[in-house]
PQR file of N, CA, C, O and H, with PARSE charges and radii, in Angstrom:
ATOM      1  N   UNK A   1      -4.038  -7.335  12.112 -0.4000 1.5000
ATOM      2  CA  UNK A   1      -3.131  -6.257  11.828 -0.0000 2.0000
ATOM      3  C   UNK A   1      -1.687  -6.745  11.856  0.5500 1.7000
ATOM      4  O   UNK A   1      -0.854  -6.276  11.081 -0.5500 1.4000
ATOM      5  N   UNK A   2      -1.398  -7.675  12.738 -0.4000 1.5000
ATOM      6  CA  UNK A   2      -0.039  -8.209  12.803 -0.0000 2.0000
ATOM      7  C   UNK A   2       0.339  -8.921  11.515  0.5500 1.7000
ATOM      8  O   UNK A   2       1.474  -8.811  11.050 -0.5500 1.4000
ATOM      9  H   UNK A   2      -2.075  -8.056  13.368  0.4000 1.0000
ATOM     10  N   UNK A   3      -0.606  -9.650  10.937 -0.4000 1.5000
ATOM     11  CA  UNK A   3      -0.332 -10.355   9.674 -0.0000 2.0000
ATOM     12  C   UNK A   3      -0.047  -9.359   8.565  0.5500 1.7000
ATOM     13  O   UNK A   3       0.834  -9.587   7.736 -0.5500 1.4000
ATOM     14  H   UNK A   3      -1.528  -9.740  11.314  0.4000 1.0000
ATOM     15  N   UNK A   4      -0.787  -8.256   8.542 -0.4000 1.5000
ATOM     16  CA  UNK A   4      -0.527  -7.235   7.528 -0.0000 2.0000
ATOM     17  C   UNK A   4       0.851  -6.623   7.730  0.5500 1.7000
ATOM     18  O   UNK A   4       1.566  -6.359   6.764 -0.5500 1.4000
ATOM     19  H   UNK A   4      -1.502  -8.070   9.215  0.4000 1.0000
ATOM     20  N   UNK A   5       1.220  -6.400   8.978 -0.4000 1.5000
ATOM     21  CA  UNK A   5       2.545  -5.877   9.271 -0.0000 2.0000
ATOM     22  C   UNK A   5       3.643  -6.816   8.811  0.5500 1.7000
ATOM     23  O   UNK A   5       4.654  -6.385   8.257 -0.5500 1.4000
ATOM     24  H   UNK A   5       0.639  -6.615   9.763  0.4000 1.0000
ATOM     25  N   UNK A   6       3.439  -8.095   9.043 -0.4000 1.5000
ATOM     26  CA  UNK A   6       4.435  -9.081   8.606 -0.0000 2.0000
ATOM     27  C   UNK A   6       4.533  -9.139   7.086  0.5500 1.7000
ATOM     28  O   UNK A   6       5.626  -9.268   6.534 -0.5500 1.4000
ATOM     29  H   UNK A   6       2.618  -8.446   9.493  0.4000 1.0000
ATOM     30  N   UNK A   7       3.390  -9.044   6.411 -0.4000 1.5000
ATOM     31  CA  UNK A   7       3.428  -9.019   4.946 -0.0000 2.0000
ATOM     32  C   UNK A   7       4.198  -7.803   4.455  0.5500 1.7000
ATOM     33  O   UNK A   7       4.969  -7.898   3.501 -0.5500 1.4000
ATOM     34  H   UNK A   7       2.502  -8.939   6.859  0.4000 1.0000
ATOM     35  N   UNK A   8       3.995  -6.674   5.096 -0.4000 1.5000
ATOM     36  CA  UNK A   8       4.748  -5.476   4.732 -0.0000 2.0000
ATOM     37  C   UNK A   8       6.234  -5.660   4.942  0.5500 1.7000
ATOM     38  O   UNK A   8       7.040  -5.210   4.128 -0.5500 1.4000
ATOM     39  H   UNK A   8       3.369  -6.597   5.872  0.4000 1.0000
ATOM     40  N   UNK A   9       6.603  -6.319   6.029 -0.4000 1.5000
ATOM     41  CA  UNK A   9       8.019  -6.574   6.304 -0.0000 2.0000
ATOM     42  C   UNK A   9       8.641  -7.484   5.247  0.5500 1.7000
ATOM     43  O   UNK A   9       9.828  -7.366   4.945 -0.5500 1.4000
ATOM     44  H   UNK A   9       5.948  -6.685   6.690  0.4000 1.0000
ATOM     45  N   UNK A  10       7.849  -8.385   4.688 -0.4000 1.5000
ATOM     46  CA  UNK A  10       8.354  -9.283   3.648 -0.0000 2.0000
ATOM     47  C   UNK A  10       8.638  -8.541   2.349  0.5500 1.7000
ATOM     48  O   UNK A  10       9.414  -9.010   1.516 -0.5500 1.4000
ATOM     49  H   UNK A  10       6.884  -8.482   4.933  0.4000 1.0000
ATOM     50  N   UNK A  11       8.015  -7.394   2.178 -0.4000 1.5000
ATOM     51  CA  UNK A  11       8.239  -6.597   0.973 -0.0000 2.0000
ATOM     52  C   UNK A  11       7.773  -7.321  -0.274  0.5500 1.7000
ATOM     53  O   UNK A  11       6.690  -7.906  -0.294 -0.5500 1.4000
ATOM     54  H   UNK A  11       7.385  -7.012   2.854  0.4000 1.0000
ATOM     55  N   UNK A  12       8.589  -7.282  -1.311 -0.4000 1.5000
ATOM     56  CA  UNK A  12       8.193  -7.864  -2.594 -0.0000 2.0000
ATOM     57  C   UNK A  12       7.992  -9.370  -2.528  0.5500 1.7000
ATOM     58  O   UNK A  12       7.339  -9.939  -3.403 -0.5500 1.4000
ATOM     59  H   UNK A  12       9.469  -6.807  -1.295  0.4000 1.0000
ATOM     60  N   UNK A  13       8.535 -10.025  -1.516 -0.4000 1.5000
ATOM     61  CA  UNK A  13       8.307 -11.467  -1.364 -0.0000 2.0000
ATOM     62  C   UNK A  13       6.836 -11.776  -1.079  0.5500 1.7000
ATOM     63  O   UNK A  13       6.394 -12.908  -1.274 -0.5500 1.4000
ATOM     64  H   UNK A  13       9.065  -9.563  -0.805  0.4000 1.0000
ATOM     65  N   UNK A  14       6.083 -10.786  -0.623 -0.4000 1.5000
ATOM     66  CA  UNK A  14       4.662 -10.971  -0.314 -0.0000 2.0000
ATOM     67  C   UNK A  14       3.766 -10.557  -1.472  0.5500 1.7000
ATOM     68  O   UNK A  14       2.556 -10.420  -1.294 -0.5500 1.4000
ATOM     69  H   UNK A  14       6.442  -9.866  -0.464  0.4000 1.0000
ATOM     70  N   UNK A  15       4.329 -10.361  -2.635 -0.4000 1.5000
ATOM     71  CA  UNK A  15       3.550  -9.920  -3.796 -0.0000 2.0000
ATOM     72  C   UNK A  15       2.316 -10.787  -4.068  0.5500 1.7000
ATOM     73  O   UNK A  15       1.278 -10.236  -4.434 -0.5500 1.4000
ATOM     74  H   UNK A  15       5.312 -10.472  -2.779  0.4000 1.0000
ATOM     75  N   UNK A  16       2.374 -12.111  -3.909 -0.4000 1.5000
ATOM     76  CA  UNK A  16       1.164 -12.912  -4.134 -0.0000 2.0000
ATOM     77  C   UNK A  16       0.019 -12.566  -3.170  0.5500 1.7000
ATOM     78  O   UNK A  16      -1.142 -12.839  -3.472 -0.5500 1.4000
ATOM     79  H   UNK A  16       3.217 -12.558  -3.612  0.4000 1.0000
ATOM     80  N   UNK A  17       0.331 -11.982  -2.038 -0.4000 1.5000
ATOM     81  CA  UNK A  17      -0.705 -11.636  -1.051 -0.0000 2.0000
ATOM     82  C   UNK A  17      -1.285 -10.240  -1.280  0.5500 1.7000
ATOM     83  O   UNK A  17      -2.174  -9.822  -0.538 -0.5500 1.4000
ATOM     84  H   UNK A  17       1.275 -11.760  -1.793  0.4000 1.0000
ATOM     85  N   UNK A  18      -0.807  -9.517  -2.280 -0.4000 1.5000
ATOM     86  CA  UNK A  18      -1.250  -8.147  -2.501 -0.0000 2.0000
ATOM     87  C   UNK A  18      -2.770  -8.019  -2.691  0.5500 1.7000
ATOM     88  O   UNK A  18      -3.352  -7.061  -2.182 -0.5500 1.4000
ATOM     89  H   UNK A  18      -0.085  -9.857  -2.883  0.4000 1.0000
ATOM     90  N   UNK A  19      -3.437  -8.941  -3.401 -0.4000 1.5000
ATOM     91  CA  UNK A  19      -4.897  -8.817  -3.504 -0.0000 2.0000
ATOM     92  C   UNK A  19      -5.601  -8.885  -2.144  0.5500 1.7000
ATOM     93  O   UNK A  19      -6.589  -8.186  -1.923 -0.5500 1.4000
ATOM     94  H   UNK A  19      -2.964  -9.719  -3.814  0.4000 1.0000
ATOM     95  N   UNK A  20      -5.105  -9.707  -1.255 -0.4000 1.5000
ATOM     96  CA  UNK A  20      -5.665  -9.804   0.093 -0.0000 2.0000
ATOM     97  C   UNK A  20      -5.443  -8.499   0.861  0.5500 1.7000
ATOM     98  O   UNK A  20      -6.334  -8.021   1.563 -0.5500 1.4000
ATOM     99  H   UNK A  20      -4.302 -10.275  -1.435  0.4000 1.0000
ATOM    100  N   UNK A  21      -4.269  -7.944   0.720 -0.4000 1.5000
ATOM    101  CA  UNK A  21      -3.962  -6.671   1.369 -0.0000 2.0000
ATOM    102  C   UNK A  21      -4.881  -5.581   0.820  0.5500 1.7000
ATOM    103  O   UNK A  21      -5.377  -4.744   1.574 -0.5500 1.4000
ATOM    104  H   UNK A  21      -3.545  -8.332   0.150  0.4000 1.0000
ATOM    105  N   UNK A  22      -5.103  -5.592  -0.473 -0.4000 1.5000
ATOM    106  CA  UNK A  22      -6.005  -4.616  -1.088 -0.0000 2.0000
ATOM    107  C   UNK A  22      -7.422  -4.711  -0.536  0.5500 1.7000
ATOM    108  O   UNK A  22      -8.088  -3.694  -0.344 -0.5500 1.4000
ATOM    109  H   UNK A  22      -4.700  -6.271  -1.086  0.4000 1.0000
ATOM    110  N   UNK A  23      -7.876  -5.926  -0.281 -0.4000 1.5000
ATOM    111  CA  UNK A  23      -9.217  -6.095   0.301 -0.0000 2.0000
ATOM    112  C   UNK A  23      -9.257  -5.589   1.737  0.5500 1.7000
ATOM    113  O   UNK A  23     -10.276  -5.064   2.186 -0.5500 1.4000
ATOM    114  H   UNK A  23      -7.334  -6.752  -0.437  0.4000 1.0000
ATOM    115  N   UNK A  24      -8.151  -5.746   2.456 -0.4000 1.5000
ATOM    116  CA  UNK A  24      -8.100  -5.279   3.847 -0.0000 2.0000
ATOM    117  C   UNK A  24      -8.207  -3.755   3.926  0.5500 1.7000
ATOM    118  O   UNK A  24      -8.666  -3.218   4.934 -0.5500 1.4000
ATOM    119  H   UNK A  24      -7.323  -6.172   2.092  0.4000 1.0000
ATOM    120  N   UNK A  25      -7.790  -3.065   2.876 -0.4000 1.5000
ATOM    121  CA  UNK A  25      -7.908  -1.604   2.849 -0.0000 2.0000
ATOM    122  C   UNK A  25      -9.378  -1.186   2.878  0.5500 1.7000
ATOM    123  O   UNK A  25      -9.697  -0.076   3.305 -0.5500 1.4000
ATOM    124  H   UNK A  25      -7.418  -3.502   2.057  0.4000 1.0000
ATOM    125  N   UNK A  26     -10.263  -2.055   2.431 -0.4000 1.5000
ATOM    126  CA  UNK A  26     -11.693  -1.741   2.392 -0.0000 2.0000
ATOM    127  C   UNK A  26     -12.408  -2.021   3.709  0.5500 1.7000
ATOM    128  O   UNK A  26     -13.594  -1.715   3.830 -0.5500 1.4000
ATOM    129  H   UNK A  26     -10.003  -2.957   2.084  0.4000 1.0000
ATOM    130  N   UNK A  27     -11.722  -2.597   4.704 -0.4000 1.5000
ATOM    131  CA  UNK A  27     -12.341  -2.898   6.000 -0.0000 2.0000
ATOM    132  C   UNK A  27     -12.837  -1.616   6.664  0.5500 1.7000
ATOM    133  O   UNK A  27     -12.355  -0.525   6.358 -0.5500 1.4000
ATOM    134  H   UNK A  27     -10.759  -2.846   4.605  0.4000 1.0000
ATOM    135  N   UNK A  28     -13.787  -1.751   7.560 -0.4000 1.5000
ATOM    136  CA  UNK A  28     -14.323  -0.596   8.288 -0.0000 2.0000
ATOM    137  C   UNK A  28     -13.385  -0.122   9.397  0.5500 1.7000
ATOM    138  O   UNK A  28     -13.449   1.039   9.802 -0.5500 1.4000
ATOM    139  H   UNK A  28     -14.178  -2.637   7.809  0.4000 1.0000
ATOM    140  N   UNK A  29     -12.532  -0.987   9.885 -0.4000 1.5000
ATOM    141  CA  UNK A  29     -11.631  -0.648  10.988 -0.0000 2.0000
ATOM    142  C   UNK A  29     -10.452   0.181  10.470  0.5500 1.7000
ATOM    143  O   UNK A  29      -9.699  -0.266   9.605 -0.5500 1.4000
ATOM    144  H   UNK A  29     -12.479  -1.930   9.557  0.4000 1.0000
ATOM    145  N   UNK A  30     -10.305   1.383  11.004 -0.4000 1.5000
ATOM    146  CA  UNK A  30      -9.258   2.284  10.527 -0.0000 2.0000
ATOM    147  C   UNK A  30      -7.856   1.756  10.804  0.5500 1.7000
ATOM    148  O   UNK A  30      -6.930   2.023  10.038 -0.5500 1.4000
ATOM    149  H   UNK A  30     -10.917   1.747  11.706  0.4000 1.0000
ATOM    150  N   UNK A  31      -7.694   1.011  11.889 -0.4000 1.5000
ATOM    151  CA  UNK A  31      -6.380   0.455  12.209 -0.0000 2.0000
ATOM    152  C   UNK A  31      -5.985  -0.612  11.180  0.5500 1.7000
ATOM    153  O   UNK A  31      -4.828  -0.691  10.768 -0.5500 1.4000
ATOM    154  H   UNK A  31      -8.447   0.793  12.511  0.4000 1.0000
ATOM    155  N   UNK A  32      -6.948  -1.419  10.776 -0.4000 1.5000
ATOM    156  CA  UNK A  32      -6.694  -2.434   9.748 -0.0000 2.0000
ATOM    157  C   UNK A  32      -6.370  -1.741   8.430  0.5500 1.7000
ATOM    158  O   UNK A  32      -5.446  -2.147   7.726 -0.5500 1.4000
ATOM    159  H   UNK A  32      -7.888  -1.355  11.110  0.4000 1.0000
ATOM    160  N   UNK A  33      -7.123  -0.699   8.093 -0.4000 1.5000
ATOM    161  CA  UNK A  33      -6.873   0.033   6.854 -0.0000 2.0000
ATOM    162  C   UNK A  33      -5.461   0.603   6.829  0.5500 1.7000
ATOM    163  O   UNK A  33      -4.763   0.490   5.821 -0.5500 1.4000
ATOM    164  H   UNK A  33      -7.874  -0.369   8.664  0.4000 1.0000
ATOM    165  N   UNK A  34      -5.039   1.212   7.925 -0.4000 1.5000
ATOM    166  CA  UNK A  34      -3.706   1.801   7.975 -0.0000 2.0000
ATOM    167  C   UNK A  34      -2.624   0.731   7.846  0.5500 1.7000
ATOM    168  O   UNK A  34      -1.639   0.927   7.134 -0.5500 1.4000
ATOM    169  H   UNK A  34      -5.606   1.303   8.744  0.4000 1.0000
ATOM    170  N   UNK A  35      -2.802  -0.391   8.526 -0.4000 1.5000
ATOM    171  CA  UNK A  35      -1.842  -1.492   8.407 -0.0000 2.0000
ATOM    172  C   UNK A  35      -1.787  -2.018   6.977  0.5500 1.7000
ATOM    173  O   UNK A  35      -0.714  -2.333   6.463 -0.5500 1.4000
ATOM    174  H   UNK A  35      -3.602  -0.550   9.105  0.4000 1.0000
ATOM    175  N   UNK A  36      -2.953  -2.110   6.340 -0.4000 1.5000
ATOM    176  CA  UNK A  36      -3.022  -2.620   4.969 -0.0000 2.0000
ATOM    177  C   UNK A  36      -2.360  -1.654   3.991  0.5500 1.7000
ATOM    178  O   UNK A  36      -1.656  -2.077   3.073 -0.5500 1.4000
ATOM    179  H   UNK A  36      -3.825  -1.853   6.758  0.4000 1.0000
ATOM    180  N   UNK A  37      -2.586  -0.367   4.187 -0.4000 1.5000
ATOM    181  CA  UNK A  37      -1.961   0.629   3.310 -0.0000 2.0000
ATOM    182  C   UNK A  37      -0.443   0.549   3.426  0.5500 1.7000
ATOM    183  O   UNK A  37       0.268   0.559   2.421 -0.5500 1.4000
ATOM    184  H   UNK A  37      -3.157  -0.023   4.933  0.4000 1.0000
ATOM    185  N   UNK A  38       0.041   0.468   4.657 -0.4000 1.5000
ATOM    186  CA  UNK A  38       1.477   0.383   4.869 -0.0000 2.0000
ATOM    187  C   UNK A  38       2.041  -0.869   4.203  0.5500 1.7000
ATOM    188  O   UNK A  38       3.079  -0.819   3.543 -0.5500 1.4000
ATOM    189  H   UNK A  38      -0.537   0.460   5.473  0.4000 1.0000
ATOM    190  N   UNK A  39       1.343  -2.001   4.384 -0.4000 1.5000
ATOM    191  CA  UNK A  39       1.806  -3.260   3.791 -0.0000 2.0000
ATOM    192  C   UNK A  39       1.810  -3.181   2.268  0.5500 1.7000
ATOM    193  O   UNK A  39       2.765  -3.620   1.626 -0.5500 1.4000
ATOM    194  H   UNK A  39       0.500  -2.042   4.920  0.4000 1.0000
ATOM    195  N   UNK A  40       0.747  -2.624   1.688 -0.4000 1.5000
ATOM    196  CA  UNK A  40       0.665  -2.519   0.220 -0.0000 2.0000
ATOM    197  C   UNK A  40       1.824  -1.689  -0.319  0.5500 1.7000
ATOM    198  O   UNK A  40       2.435  -2.047  -1.326 -0.5500 1.4000
ATOM    199  H   UNK A  40      -0.028  -2.268   2.209  0.4000 1.0000
ATOM    200  N   UNK A  41       2.122  -0.591   0.346 -0.4000 1.5000
ATOM    201  CA  UNK A  41       3.212   0.270  -0.098 -0.0000 2.0000
ATOM    202  C   UNK A  41       4.553  -0.445   0.001  0.5500 1.7000
ATOM    203  O   UNK A  41       5.404  -0.302  -0.876 -0.5500 1.4000
ATOM    204  H   UNK A  41       1.626  -0.300   1.164  0.4000 1.0000
ATOM    205  N   UNK A  42       4.740  -1.217   1.074 -0.4000 1.5000
ATOM    206  CA  UNK A  42       6.003  -1.937   1.251 -0.0000 2.0000
ATOM    207  C   UNK A  42       6.141  -3.110   0.273  0.5500 1.7000
ATOM    208  O   UNK A  42       7.244  -3.433  -0.166 -0.5500 1.4000
ATOM    209  H   UNK A  42       4.048  -1.333   1.787  0.4000 1.0000
ATOM    210  N   UNK A  43       5.027  -3.734  -0.058 -0.4000 1.5000
ATOM    211  CA  UNK A  43       5.049  -4.889  -0.962 -0.0000 2.0000
ATOM    212  C   UNK A  43       5.322  -4.450  -2.390  0.5500 1.7000
ATOM    213  O   UNK A  43       6.116  -5.070  -3.097 -0.5500 1.4000
ATOM    214  H   UNK A  43       4.130  -3.471   0.299  0.4000 1.0000
ATOM    215  N   UNK A  44       4.665  -3.384  -2.809 -0.4000 1.5000
ATOM    216  CA  UNK A  44       4.793  -2.928  -4.203 -0.0000 2.0000
ATOM    217  C   UNK A  44       4.648  -1.415  -4.222  0.5500 1.7000
ATOM    218  O   UNK A  44       3.541  -0.889  -4.108 -0.5500 1.4000
ATOM    219  H   UNK A  44       4.020  -2.880  -2.234  0.4000 1.0000
ATOM    220  N   UNK A  45       5.766  -0.719  -4.366 -0.4000 1.5000
ATOM    221  CA  UNK A  45       5.763   0.745  -4.338 -0.0000 2.0000
ATOM    222  C   UNK A  45       4.861   1.336  -5.417  0.5500 1.7000
ATOM    223  O   UNK A  45       4.425   2.481  -5.296 -0.5500 1.4000
ATOM    224  H   UNK A  45       6.665  -1.147  -4.458  0.4000 1.0000
ATOM    225  N   UNK A  46       4.578   0.577  -6.464 -0.4000 1.5000
ATOM    226  CA  UNK A  46       3.684   1.106  -7.504 -0.0000 2.0000
ATOM    227  C   UNK A  46       2.252   1.229  -6.990  0.5500 1.7000
ATOM    228  O   UNK A  46       1.396   1.798  -7.668 -0.5500 1.4000
ATOM    229  H   UNK A  46       4.933  -0.353  -6.563  0.4000 1.0000
ATOM    230  N   UNK A  47       1.989   0.699  -5.793 -0.4000 1.5000
ATOM    231  CA  UNK A  47       0.669   0.815  -5.182 -0.0000 2.0000
ATOM    232  C   UNK A  47       0.504   2.156  -4.464  0.5500 1.7000
ATOM    233  O   UNK A  47      -0.457   2.342  -3.717 -0.5500 1.4000
ATOM    234  H   UNK A  47       2.684   0.237  -5.243  0.4000 1.0000
ATOM    235  N   UNK A  48       1.424   3.083  -4.681 -0.4000 1.5000
ATOM    236  CA  UNK A  48       1.381   4.337  -3.933 -0.0000 2.0000
ATOM    237  C   UNK A  48       0.110   5.134  -4.186  0.5500 1.7000
ATOM    238  O   UNK A  48      -0.341   5.854  -3.296 -0.5500 1.4000
ATOM    239  H   UNK A  48       2.204   2.932  -5.288  0.4000 1.0000
ATOM    240  N   UNK A  49      -0.482   5.029  -5.374 -0.4000 1.5000
ATOM    241  CA  UNK A  49      -1.720   5.775  -5.613 -0.0000 2.0000
ATOM    242  C   UNK A  49      -2.859   5.211  -4.761  0.5500 1.7000
ATOM    243  O   UNK A  49      -3.665   5.973  -4.226 -0.5500 1.4000
ATOM    244  H   UNK A  49      -0.116   4.444  -6.098  0.4000 1.0000
ATOM    245  N   UNK A  50      -2.933   3.889  -4.631 -0.4000 1.5000
ATOM    246  CA  UNK A  50      -3.934   3.270  -3.767 -0.0000 2.0000
ATOM    247  C   UNK A  50      -3.670   3.667  -2.319  0.5500 1.7000
ATOM    248  O   UNK A  50      -4.603   3.978  -1.579 -0.5500 1.4000
ATOM    249  H   UNK A  50      -2.278   3.270  -5.066  0.4000 1.0000
ATOM    250  N   UNK A  51      -2.427   3.657  -1.922 -0.4000 1.5000
ATOM    251  CA  UNK A  51      -2.076   4.018  -0.551 -0.0000 2.0000
ATOM    252  C   UNK A  51      -2.390   5.475  -0.280  0.5500 1.7000
ATOM    253  O   UNK A  51      -2.914   5.802   0.785 -0.5500 1.4000
ATOM    254  H   UNK A  51      -1.669   3.404  -2.523  0.4000 1.0000
ATOM    255  N   UNK A  52      -2.084   6.349  -1.209 -0.4000 1.5000
ATOM    256  CA  UNK A  52      -2.357   7.773  -1.037 -0.0000 2.0000
ATOM    257  C   UNK A  52      -3.848   8.023  -0.904  0.5500 1.7000
ATOM    258  O   UNK A  52      -4.271   8.815  -0.061 -0.5500 1.4000
ATOM    259  H   UNK A  52      -1.658   6.083  -2.073  0.4000 1.0000
ATOM    260  N   UNK A  53      -4.650   7.358  -1.726 -0.4000 1.5000
ATOM    261  CA  UNK A  53      -6.104   7.506  -1.655 -0.0000 2.0000
ATOM    262  C   UNK A  53      -6.620   7.046  -0.289  0.5500 1.7000
ATOM    263  O   UNK A  53      -7.403   7.749   0.349 -0.5500 1.4000
ATOM    264  H   UNK A  53      -4.307   6.715  -2.411  0.4000 1.0000
ATOM    265  N   UNK A  54      -6.186   5.881   0.152 -0.4000 1.5000
ATOM    266  CA  UNK A  54      -6.652   5.342   1.432 -0.0000 2.0000
ATOM    267  C   UNK A  54      -6.202   6.222   2.588  0.5500 1.7000
ATOM    268  O   UNK A  54      -6.970   6.451   3.522 -0.5500 1.4000
ATOM    269  H   UNK A  54      -5.550   5.310  -0.366  0.4000 1.0000
ATOM    270  N   UNK A  55      -4.985   6.713   2.540 -0.4000 1.5000
ATOM    271  CA  UNK A  55      -4.500   7.585   3.607 -0.0000 2.0000
ATOM    272  C   UNK A  55      -5.261   8.902   3.646  0.5500 1.7000
ATOM    273  O   UNK A  55      -5.517   9.442   4.722 -0.5500 1.4000
ATOM    274  H   UNK A  55      -4.361   6.526   1.781  0.4000 1.0000
ATOM    275  N   UNK A  56      -5.623   9.418   2.484 -0.4000 1.5000
ATOM    276  CA  UNK A  56      -6.401  10.660   2.468 -0.0000 2.0000
ATOM    277  C   UNK A  56      -7.774  10.443   3.084  0.5500 1.7000
ATOM    278  O   UNK A  56      -8.298  11.338   3.747 -0.5500 1.4000
ATOM    279  H   UNK A  56      -5.416   8.979   1.609  0.4000 1.0000
ATOM    280  N   UNK A  57      -8.372   9.260   2.877 -0.4000 1.5000
ATOM    281  CA  UNK A  57      -9.645   8.950   3.522 -0.0000 2.0000
ATOM    282  C   UNK A  57      -9.467   8.847   5.026  0.5500 1.7000
ATOM    283  O   UNK A  57     -10.307   9.332   5.785 -0.5500 1.4000
ATOM    284  H   UNK A  57      -7.946   8.533   2.338  0.4000 1.0000
ATOM    285  N   UNK A  58      -8.372   8.213   5.471 -0.4000 1.5000
ATOM    286  CA  UNK A  58      -8.113   8.050   6.901 -0.0000 2.0000
ATOM    287  C   UNK A  58      -7.826   9.386   7.575  0.5500 1.7000
ATOM    288  O   UNK A  58      -8.099   9.549   8.765 -0.5500 1.4000
ATOM    289  H   UNK A  58      -7.690   7.819   4.855  0.4000 1.0000
ATOM    290  N   UNK A  59      -7.287  10.331   6.840 -0.4000 1.5000
ATOM    291  CA  UNK A  59      -6.943  11.632   7.402 -0.0000 2.0000
ATOM    292  C   UNK A  59      -8.164  12.530   7.560  0.5500 1.7000
ATOM    293  O   UNK A  59      -8.069  13.600   8.161 -0.5500 1.4000
ATOM    294  H   UNK A  59      -7.065  10.199   5.873  0.4000 1.0000
ATOM    295  N   UNK A  60      -9.290  12.116   7.037 -0.4000 1.5000
ATOM    296  CA  UNK A  60     -10.514  12.907   7.148 -0.0000 2.0000
ATOM    297  C   UNK A  60     -10.983  12.879   8.603  0.5500 1.7000
ATOM    298  O   UNK A  60     -11.456  11.853   9.092 -0.5500 1.4000
ATOM    299  H   UNK A  60      -9.367  11.246   6.549  0.4000 1.0000
ATOM    300  N   UNK A  61     -10.850  13.997   9.278 -0.4000 1.5000
ATOM    301  CA  UNK A  61     -11.158  14.058  10.711 -0.0000 2.0000
ATOM    302  C   UNK A  61     -12.606  13.691  10.990  0.5500 1.7000
ATOM    303  O   UNK A  61     -12.909  13.166  12.062 -0.5500 1.4000
ATOM    304  H   UNK A  61     -10.466  14.831   8.881  0.4000 1.0000
ATOM    305  N   UNK A  62     -13.503  13.955  10.057 -0.4000 1.5000
ATOM    306  CA  UNK A  62     -14.921  13.649  10.264 -0.0000 2.0000
ATOM    307  C   UNK A  62     -15.158  12.156  10.431  0.5500 1.7000
ATOM    308  O   UNK A  62     -16.179  11.755  10.990 -0.5500 1.4000
ATOM    309  H   UNK A  62     -13.257  14.382   9.187  0.4000 1.0000
ATOM    310  N   UNK A  63     -14.240  11.332   9.959 -0.4000 1.5000
ATOM    311  CA  UNK A  63     -14.432   9.877  10.038 -0.0000 2.0000
ATOM    312  C   UNK A  63     -14.118   9.333  11.425  0.5500 1.7000
ATOM    313  O   UNK A  63     -14.527   8.219  11.753 -0.5500 1.4000
ATOM    314  H   UNK A  63     -13.411  11.657   9.505  0.4000 1.0000
ATOM    315  N   UNK A  64     -13.399  10.095  12.247 -0.4000 1.5000
ATOM    316  CA  UNK A  64     -13.024   9.626  13.563 -0.0000 2.0000
ATOM    317  C   UNK A  64     -14.170   9.797  14.551  0.5500 1.7000
ATOM    318  O   UNK A  64     -14.931  10.760  14.454 -0.5500 1.4000
ATOM    319  H   UNK A  64     -13.066  11.000  11.981  0.4000 1.0000
ATOM    320  N   UNK A  65     -14.301   8.888  15.485 -0.4000 1.5000
ATOM    321  CA  UNK A  65     -15.387   9.032  16.476 -0.0000 2.0000
ATOM    322  C   UNK A  65     -15.155  10.255  17.362  0.5500 1.7000
ATOM    323  O   UNK A  65     -14.019  10.598  17.686 -0.5500 1.4000
ATOM    324  H   UNK A  65     -13.684   8.106  15.564  0.4000 1.0000
ATOM    325  N   UNK A  66     -16.228  10.887  17.736 -0.4000 1.5000
ATOM    326  CA  UNK A  66     -16.148  12.049  18.631 -0.0000 2.0000
ATOM    327  C   UNK A  66     -15.911  11.570  20.049  0.5500 1.7000
ATOM    328  O   UNK A  66     -16.478  10.567  20.484 -0.5500 1.4000
ATOM    329  H   UNK A  66     -17.151  10.608  17.472  0.4000 1.0000
ATOM    330  N   UNK A  67     -15.075  12.292  20.759 -0.4000 1.5000
ATOM    331  CA  UNK A  67     -14.784  11.936  22.155 -0.0000 2.0000
ATOM    332  C   UNK A  67     -15.481  12.909  23.078  0.5500 1.7000
ATOM    333  O   UNK A  67     -15.369  12.791  24.298 -0.5500 1.4000
ATOM    334  H   UNK A  67     -14.615  13.107  20.406  0.4000 1.0000
TER
END
């Protein structure tokens, strides 16, 4: 997750890593997905549709473990 955060901080300079970030959005771990979505949006704002889709999936309360 830290690497994804750093890629997001790099912004457009991390554009070559965008395919890797896109794959991280598909991970099962919700924390990794959220970090990847944030990084994708920061790297390339045109990725907002991918980010919006992933965030809508993360916002689905049914996906969270019951406590």
